[in-house]
C-alpha positions in Angstrom: -70.6 48.2 -50.9 -70.6 46.3 -54.2 -68.8 43.0 -53.4 -69.5 40.3 -50.8 -66.6 39.6 -48.5 -68.3 37.1 -46.1 -71.0 34.5 -46.6 -72.7 32.2 -44.1 -74.7 29.3 -45.6 -76.9 27.0 -43.5 -74.9 27.3 -40.3 -76.1 25.0 -37.6 -74.6 24.1 -34.2 -75.8 22.0 -31.3 -74.5 21.6 -27.7 -76.1 18.4 -26.6 -79.9 19.0 -26.7 -79.5 22.7 -27.1 -79.7 24.1 -30.7 -77.6 27.2 -30.6 -77.7 28.0 -34.3 -80.3 26.5 -36.7 -79.7 26.9 -40.5 -78.5 30.5 -40.5 -77.5 32.2 -43.8 -76.6 35.8 -44.5 -73.8 37.8 -46.2 -71.6 40.8 -45.4 -70.5 43.3 -48.1 -67.3 45.3 -48.4 -67.7 48.6 -46.5 -70.8 47.5 -44.7 -71.7 47.6 -41.0 -74.0 44.7 -40.1 -75.7 44.6 -36.6 -76.5 41.2 -35.1 -79.4 41.4 -32.6 -81.0 38.9 -30.4 -81.9 38.0 -26.8 -79.3 36.6 -24.4 -78.9 33.0 -25.5 -80.2 33.6 -29.0 -77.0 32.2 -30.5 -75.2 35.4 -31.6 -71.9 34.7 -29.9 -71.9 31.1 -31.0 -72.3 32.2 -34.6 -69.5 34.7 -34.4 -67.2 32.0 -32.8 -67.9 29.7 -35.7 -66.9 32.5 -38.1 -63.7 33.1 -36.2 -62.9 29.4 -35.8 -63.3 28.9 -32.1 -66.2 26.5 -32.8 -66.8 24.1 -35.7 -70.3 24.2 -37.2 -72.2 20.9 -37.3 -73.5 21.9 -40.8 -73.0 24.8 -43.2 -70.1 26.7 -44.6 -68.3 30.1 -44.1 -66.7 31.8 -47.1 -64.4 34.8 -47.2 -64.0 36.5 -50.6 -65.8 33.5 -52.1 -63.3 30.9 -50.7 -64.3 28.4 -48.0 -62.8 29.2 -44.6 -61.3 26.2 -42.9 -63.5 25.4 -39.9 -62.2 25.5 -36.4 -59.0 27.3 -37.2 -58.7 30.8 -35.7 -55.3 31.3 -37.4 -56.9 30.7 -40.8 -59.6 33.3 -40.0 -56.9 35.8 -39.0 -54.9 35.1 -42.1 -58.0 35.7 -44.2 -58.4 39.1 -42.6 -61.0 38.3 -39.9 -60.6 39.9 -36.5 -62.7 39.4 -33.4 -63.3 41.4 -30.3 -64.8 39.1 -27.7 -67.4 40.0 -25.2 -65.5 38.3 -22.4 -61.9 39.1 -22.1 -59.2 36.9 -23.5 -56.3 38.7 -22.0 -53.3 37.6 -19.8 -53.5 39.7 -16.6 -49.8 39.3 -15.8 -48.6 40.8 -19.2 -48.6 44.4 -20.3 -51.0 46.0 -22.7 -48.4 45.9 -25.4 -47.6 42.2 -24.8 -51.3 41.3 -24.9 -51.8 43.0 -28.2 -48.8 41.6 -30.0 -49.0 38.1 -28.6 -49.7 35.5 -31.2 -49.0 38.0 -34.1 -45.3 38.8 -33.4 -42.5 37.2 -31.3 -42.6 38.3 -27.7 -38.8 38.6 -27.6 -38.2 41.0 -30.5 -35.5 43.6 -30.2 -36.4 46.9 -28.6 -36.7 48.8 -31.9 -39.6 46.5 -33.0 -41.3 46.9 -29.6 -41.0 50.6 -29.9 -42.7 50.4 -33.3 -45.5 48.3 -31.8 -45.8 50.8 -28.9 -46.1 53.7 -31.4 -48.8 51.9 -33.4 -50.8 51.1 -30.3 -50.7 54.8 -29.3 -51.8 55.9 -32.7 -54.8 53.5 -32.7 -55.6 54.5 -29.1 -55.7 58.2 -30.0 -57.6 57.6 -33.2 -60.3 55.5 -31.6 -60.6 57.5 -28.4 -59.6 54.5 -26.4 -57.0 55.7 -23.9 -54.7 53.0 -22.5 -51.1 52.9 -21.5 -49.1 50.3 -23.5 -46.8 49.6 -20.6 -49.6 49.1 -18.1 -50.1 45.6 -16.6 -53.5 44.3 -17.8 -54.3 42.8 -14.4 -54.2 46.3 -12.9 -56.7 47.8 -15.4 -60.4 48.4 -14.8 -63.0 46.4 -16.8 -63.5 49.3 -19.2 -59.8 49.7 -19.8 -59.5 45.9 -20.5 -62.3 46.2 -23.1 -60.3 48.9 -24.8 -57.3 46.6 -25.0 -59.5 43.9 -26.7 -60.6 46.4 -29.3 -57.1 47.6 -30.0 -55.8 44.1 -30.2 -58.1 43.3 -33.1 -57.4 46.7 -34.8 -53.7 46.2 -34.5 -53.8 43.2 -36.8 -55.2 45.2 -39.7 -58.3 43.1 -40.0 -60.5 43.6 -43.1 -63.5 42.0 -41.5 -64.0 43.0 -37.9 -66.4 41.1 -35.6 -67.3 43.1 -32.4 -69.1 41.1 -29.7 -70.7 43.8 -27.5 -67.8 46.2 -28.0 -69.3 49.1 -26.1 -70.8 47.1 -23.2 -68.3 48.7 -20.8 -67.9 52.0 -22.6 -69.6 55.2 -21.6 -71.9 56.7 -24.3 -69.4 59.4 -25.5 -66.7 56.7 -25.9 -69.1 54.4 -27.7 -70.2 57.2 -30.1 -66.6 58.0 -30.9 -65.8 54.4 -31.5 -68.7 53.9 -34.0 -68.0 57.2 -35.7 -64.4 56.1 -36.3 -65.6 52.6 -37.5 -67.9 54.3 -40.0 -65.0 56.3 -41.3 -63.0 53.2 -41.7 -65.7 51.4 -43.7 -65.2 54.1 -46.4 -61.8 52.5 -47.0 -63.2 49.0 -47.3 -63.4 47.7 -43.7 -66.4 45.4 -43.2 -67.9 45.1 -39.7 -70.3 42.8 -37.9 -71.2 43.9 -34.4 -73.4 42.5 -31.7 -75.1 45.1 -29.5 -78.1 45.2 -27.2 -78.1 49.0 -27.4 -80.8 49.8 -30.0 -79.8 53.4 -30.3 -76.3 52.2 -31.4 -77.7 49.8 -33.9 -79.9 52.6 -35.4 -77.1 55.1 -35.5 -74.2 52.9 -36.6 -75.4 50.0 -38.8 -76.4 49.7 -42.5 -78.3 46.5 -42.0 -79.6 44.4 -39.1 -80.0 40.6 -38.7 -82.2 39.4 -35.9 -81.8 36.0 -34.2 -84.4 34.5 -32.0 -84.2 31.0 -30.5 -81.1 30.2 -32.6 -82.9 30.9 -35.9 -82.7 33.9 -38.2 -86.0 35.8 -37.4 -85.6 38.8 -39.6 -83.4 41.0 -41.7 -83.9 44.7 -42.1 -82.3 47.7 -43.7 -81.6 50.1 -40.8 -83.0 53.0 -42.7 -86.3 51.1 -43.1 -86.9 50.0 -39.5 -87.3 51.5 -36.0 -85.9 50.7 -32.6 -89.3 49.6 -31.4 -89.7 47.2 -34.3 -86.3 45.7 -33.7 -87.0 45.3 -29.9 -90.2 43.4 -30.8 -88.5 41.2 -33.4 -85.8 40.3 -30.8 -88.2 39.1 -28.1 -91.3 38.3 -30.1 -93.4 40.8 -28.1 -93.7 44.5 -27.4 -91.1 45.6 -24.8 -91.5 48.6 -22.5 -89.1 49.6 -19.8 -90.7 50.3 -16.4 -91.1 53.9 -15.3 -89.8 55.1 -11.9 -92.7 56.4 -9.9 -92.4 59.1 -7.2 -91.5 57.5 -3.9 -90.7 59.0 -0.6 -87.3 58.0 0.8 -86.6 57.2 4.4 -83.7 57.4 6.8 -80.1 56.9 5.6 -79.1 53.2 5.3 -75.5 53.3 3.9 -73.4 56.4 4.8 -69.9 57.1 3.6 -67.9 59.8 5.4 -64.5 61.0 3.9 -63.8 57.5 2.5 -60.5 57.0 0.7 -59.2 53.8 -0.9 -55.6 53.6 -2.1 -54.9 51.6 -5.2 -51.4 50.6 -6.4 -52.7 50.9 -10.0 -55.8 52.5 -11.3 -58.0 55.1 -9.6 -58.9 54.6 -6.0 -61.3 56.8 -3.9 -60.3 60.3 -2.6 -62.3 61.4 0.4 -65.8 60.6 -0.9 -69.1 61.3 0.9 -72.5 59.9 0.1 -75.6 58.4 1.7 -78.2 56.1 0.3 -81.6 56.2 1.9 -84.4 53.7 2.4 -86.5 53.4 -0.7 -84.2 55.3 -3.0 -81.7 54.6 -5.8 -78.5 56.7 -5.8 -76.9 56.6 -9.2 -73.1 56.9 -9.7 -72.1 57.9 -13.3 -68.7 58.4 -14.9 -66.3 57.3 -17.5 -64.8 53.8 -16.8 -61.6 53.8 -14.8 -62.4 56.8 -12.5 -62.8 54.8 -9.3 -66.0 52.8 -9.9 -64.2 49.5 -9.4 -62.7 50.7 -6.1 -66.2 51.8 -4.9 -67.8 48.6 -5.9 -65.1 46.5 -4.1 -65.3 48.7 -1.0 -69.1 48.3 -0.7 -68.9 44.6 -1.3 -66.4 44.1 1.5 -63.5 42.8 -0.6 -61.6 46.0 -0.2 -61.2 48.1 2.9 -60.9 51.9 3.2 -57.5 53.5 3.9 -59.3 56.4 5.6 -62.8 57.5 6.5 -65.9 55.7 7.8 -68.6 53.5 6.3 -71.8 52.8 8.3 -74.8 50.6 7.7 -78.0 51.4 9.7 -75.8 53.3 12.1 -73.2 50.5 12.6 -69.6 51.0 11.6 -68.8 48.5 8.9 -65.6 50.0 7.6 -63.6 46.9 8.3 -66.4 44.3 7.8 -65.7 41.3 5.6 -68.2 40.2 2.8 -69.8 37.5 5.0 -70.7 40.0 7.6 -72.2 42.3 5.0 -74.3 39.5 3.6 -75.6 38.5 7.0 -76.7 42.1 7.6 -78.7 42.2 4.4 -76.3 43.6 1.8 -76.8 42.4 -1.8 -73.9 42.5 -4.1 -74.1 42.6 -7.9 -70.4 42.9 -9.2 -69.4 44.5 -12.5 -67.5 41.4 -13.6 -69.9 38.5 -13.4 -67.3 35.9 -14.5 -64.4 36.9 -12.2 -66.4 38.0 -9.2 -70.1 37.1 -9.6 -70.1 33.3 -10.2 -67.9 30.2 -10.5 -68.4 28.8 -14.0 -67.6 25.2 -13.2 -70.2 25.0 -10.4 -73.8 24.1 -11.1 -76.5 26.8 -11.1 -77.9 25.6 -7.8 -74.4 25.8 -6.2 -74.0 29.4 -7.4 -77.5 30.3 -6.3 -76.7 29.5 -2.6 -73.0 30.2 -2.7 -73.2 33.3 -0.4 -75.7 31.7 2.0 -74.2 28.3 2.7 -74.2 29.0 6.4 -77.9 29.7 6.4 -80.2 27.1 8.1 -82.3 27.1 4.9 -79.4 25.5 3.0 -77.3 23.7 5.5 -77.7 21.6 8.6 -75.0 20.2 10.9 -72.4 21.1 8.4 -74.1 19.4 5.4 -75.6 21.2 2.5 -79.3 20.7 2.0 -79.1 19.9 -1.7 -82.9 19.5 -2.2 -83.6 22.9 -0.7 -80.8 24.5 -2.7 -82.1 23.0 -6.0 -85.6 24.1 -5.3 -84.4 27.6 -4.6 -82.4 27.6 -7.8 -85.5 26.4 -9.7 -87.5 29.3 -8.2 -84.8 31.8 -9.4 -84.8 30.2 -12.9 -88.6 30.7 -13.1 -88.9 34.1 -11.5 -85.9 35.7 -13.3 -86.4 33.9 -16.7 -82.9 32.4 -16.7 -83.0 30.7 -20.1 -81.2 27.5 -21.0 -80.8 26.6 -17.3 -81.8 23.9 -14.9 -80.6 23.7 -11.3 -77.8 21.2 -12.4 -76.6 23.1 -15.5 -73.0 24.2 -15.3 -73.0 28.0 -14.9 -70.4 28.5 -17.6 -72.8 27.1 -20.1 -75.2 30.1 -19.6 -75.0 33.1 -21.8 -73.5 36.2 -20.1 -77.0 37.8 -19.8 -78.5 34.7 -18.2 -75.6 34.5 -15.8 -76.2 38.1 -14.8 -79.9 37.3 -14.1 -78.8 34.4 -11.9 -76.6 36.8 -9.8 -79.3 39.4 -9.7 -81.9 36.8 -8.6 -79.6 35.3 -6.0 -79.4 38.7 -4.3 -82.9 40.2 -4.8 -84.7 37.0 -3.8 -83.4 37.5 -0.3 -85.0 41.0 0.2 -81.8 42.9 0.9 -81.9 46.2 2.8 -79.0 47.6 0.7 -77.9 46.6 -2.8 -74.7 47.6 -4.6 -75.7 47.2 -8.3 -72.5 47.6 -10.3 -73.3 47.8 -14.1 -76.3 45.5 -13.5 -77.5 45.4 -17.2 -74.2 45.3 -19.0 -74.5 43.0 -22.0 -78.2 42.3 -21.5 -80.9 42.4 -24.2 -83.8 44.9 -24.2 -86.2 42.4 -22.6 -83.7 41.5 -19.9 -82.9 45.1 -19.2 -86.6 45.9 -18.7 -86.9 42.9 -16.3 -83.8 43.9 -14.3 -85.0 47.5 -14.1 -88.4 46.3 -12.9 -86.8 44.1 -10.1 -84.6 47.0 -8.9 -87.6 49.4 -8.8 -89.6 46.7 -7.0 -86.8 46.4 -4.4 -86.8 50.2 -4.0 -90.6 50.2 -3.5 -90.2 47.8 -0.5 -87.7 50.1 1.2 -84.4 48.8 -0.1 -81.6 51.3 -0.5 -79.8 50.8 -3.8 -76.5 52.3 -5.1 -76.4 52.0 -8.9 -73.1 52.3 -10.6 -73.7 52.7 -14.4 -72.0 54.0 -17.4 -75.3 54.1 -19.2 -76.6 57.7 -18.6 -80.1 56.8 -19.9 -80.3 54.0 -17.3 -79.0 56.1 -14.5 -81.5 58.9 -15.2 -84.4 56.4 -15.6 -83.8 54.6 -12.3 -82.1 57.0 -10.0 -83.7 59.4 -7.5 -80.4 61.2 -7.1 -77.2 61.1 -9.1 -73.5 61.8 -8.4 -70.6 61.8 -10.8 -67.3 60.1 -10.1 -64.1 61.6 -11.5 -60.6 60.5 -10.6 -61.8 58.9 -7.4 -63.9 62.0 -6.3 -67.6 62.3 -6.1 -69.6 65.4 -7.1 -72.5 66.7 -5.1 -75.8 64.9 -5.8 -78.4 66.2 -8.2 -82.0 65.1 -8.4 -82.8 62.9 -11.5 -85.3 65.5 -12.6 -82.6 68.1 -13.1 -80.0 65.7 -14.5 -80.1 66.7 -18.2 -77.4 65.6 -20.6 -75.5 68.9 -20.2 -75.5 68.8 -16.4 -74.3 65.2 -16.3 -71.7 65.8 -19.0 -70.2 68.7 -17.0 -70.3 66.6 -13.8 -68.5 63.7 -15.6 -65.9 66.1 -16.8 -65.3 67.3 -13.2 -67.1 70.6 -13.6 -69.4 70.6 -10.6 -70.1 74.3 -10.1 -73.3 73.9 -12.2 -74.5 71.1 -9.8 -76.8 71.9 -6.9 -76.7 69.7 -3.8 -80.0 68.2 -2.6 
């Protein structure tokens, strides 16, 4: 790590009155892994987009190997050896994995021998990085986790010397994330330099050499990883001490949502295969597993956007197997989808519009077919205040929010209505430590008031911390539930591998 490969000097960027980056300067050395930390909306992704050429800085300069990088030109960044894995997917759903990876770097209509070479290279990278994906698969048919793998492979395929990873493990289970960072650390020995954004402090501590902390668009601190702690980094990020809430013992009540021998057929990807579960009043049932094992099908089923091919789903004793989303919402079902952009919100609509989108037929927000805009905007303002949705006013375009703040909008829209059942699918994906603590507190508060919550999470620490009982999902099948108190790492690891004999039903 002797020579500097990337330098940022005085980078500033505004979006209207919002100062996203304010006079930021730091460098990256050859063979170094630099972690970039900050709350949602702190300016991390904006800064990385400036490096990669998606945005042009209002002031400052980016240099690669001592040479100025032309601003606003992604091709120039790629030519200089800079690769970027985006937090939000930039993939074409109608194309195959292979086509998505080679697009922009090679002609799409090359002869078969060249496509076979690309296929072989992708398979080698896939195996090396522990990111299983089928090159011939259609991207639109992949789960969220599988699409993230494609994004990572797409950057690695171009032989980048400087790799920018924006929340690369947000949709990966911990074993996959650990394998990825282990591989990246091995690659830095051969000169690869890496900047990664992560809100997972254990990853930062385990994988990085140095940490830069942003707060409010400014550079708040810089630390050598070996000379800091996770607690210090969390406090530097939010400007105060952060502690996640603790789940207190709480008696559960009668079953609210009950699944009996439910199956969901999927043309591509994993469906559900005769699953049984029940979620009771005042409890959180956690579903854990490696991405792509049927979580997406389960989330769609409970949200009403997908119907079962067999079996029965009941809510408070009523058969809702064929019920549409509107019917579920009217009965008190809250829905937090795993993909906030594709399923959770409409980016071009204002915050207030997304806040009431699922309740437009409620007398609180409509009368005689007309939307009560004043009431809707007041409701949005209440959500912004209660859930700390930063950078937002009721009239802000939702696409202008950071991913974490958009997630808080979706969470608030659901929990503010005191739902009796909540499907929380990856509710803290991509959130910073302060926001995670706030989301956990809201879910536990809903539990304490009697809500039944089904939590789908690939974060084992989160599942154990929040859940009263846990089931593993493997190839569309569910294990028997275990109590959170007995769910140690070994037990959950065996369950996620499909070995359920060591699990005891409760």
